[in-house]
VMD Tcl script that draws the C-alpha trace (Angstrom):
set ca {
  {147.05 -10.80 68.09}
  {144.30 -11.14 70.70}
  {143.05 -8.53 73.22}
  {142.66 -9.39 76.80}
  {141.09 -7.18 79.43}
  {142.41 -7.48 82.77}
  {141.55 -5.83 85.96}
  {144.63 -4.97 88.20}
  {144.76 -3.73 91.69}
  {145.89 -0.17 91.88}
  {149.14 -0.89 93.28}
  {150.02 -3.44 90.64}
  {148.81 -0.99 87.82}
  {151.10 1.67 89.36}
  {154.16 -0.62 89.42}
  {153.45 -1.57 85.69}
  {153.23 2.14 84.77}
  {156.40 2.98 86.73}
  {158.40 0.07 85.06}
  {157.20 0.66 81.47}
  {157.91 4.26 81.33}
  {161.79 4.14 81.71}
  {162.06 1.13 79.47}
  {160.28 2.98 76.53}
  {157.59 0.29 76.40}
  {153.88 0.24 76.76}
  {152.25 -1.26 79.75}
  {150.87 -3.85 77.37}
  {154.24 -4.79 76.25}
  {155.59 -5.20 79.65}
  {152.64 -7.32 80.78}
  {153.03 -9.64 77.88}
  {156.77 -10.01 78.51}
  {155.86 -10.73 82.14}
  {153.23 -13.20 81.32}
  {155.46 -15.03 78.76}
  {158.16 -15.41 81.37}
  {155.81 -16.82 83.92}
  {154.19 -19.23 81.47}
  {157.72 -20.34 80.51}
  {158.67 -20.86 84.05}
  {155.72 -23.03 84.97}
  {155.63 -24.86 81.78}
  {152.64 -23.93 79.58}
  {152.77 -27.04 77.56}
  {149.35 -28.86 77.24}
  {151.33 -31.84 77.35}
  {152.45 -31.35 81.04}
  {151.95 -34.38 83.21}
  {149.64 -34.36 86.32}
  {152.78 -34.72 88.42}
  {154.36 -31.66 86.88}
  {151.13 -29.53 87.40}
  {150.69 -30.78 91.07}
  {154.19 -30.49 92.03}
  {153.56 -27.76 94.60}
  {150.94 -29.92 96.38}
  {153.13 -33.03 96.94}
  {153.65 -33.78 100.72}
  {150.89 -31.38 101.80}
  {148.14 -33.95 102.46}
  {148.21 -36.51 105.29}
  {146.90 -39.88 105.23}
  {148.04 -43.47 104.65}
  {151.14 -43.95 102.53}
  {149.54 -46.52 100.54}
  {145.88 -47.17 100.29}
  {146.53 -50.62 98.81}
  {148.25 -51.60 102.13}
  {144.89 -51.51 104.02}
  {142.36 -53.71 102.21}
  {139.49 -51.82 104.05}
  {140.24 -48.90 101.65}
  {139.66 -51.05 98.62}
  {136.50 -52.77 99.83}
  {133.98 -50.94 97.47}
  {136.57 -50.13 94.76}
  {134.83 -50.42 91.38}
  {131.39 -50.63 92.40}
}
mol new
graphics top color blue
foreach p $ca { graphics top sphere $p radius 0.5 }
foreach p [lrange $ca 0 end-1] q [lrange $ca 1 end] { graphics top cylinder $p $q radius 0.2 }
display resetview
């Protein structure tokens, strides 16, 4: 098992302490469970595609729909 030192804001550290006590767990156990759940939710596989990793960015950038439609965009491509 590896050790990871993390600095938490006071409010988050307090929430962690309040949650851990009644569960009979250490703060480290609760933090590990939370991190494992987060990584499972976002897909921690190193084989994730770029599209999967950038899914929250889709549709946030304005510009031409297809750069290939305007040959001026491709004028210096490959040089």
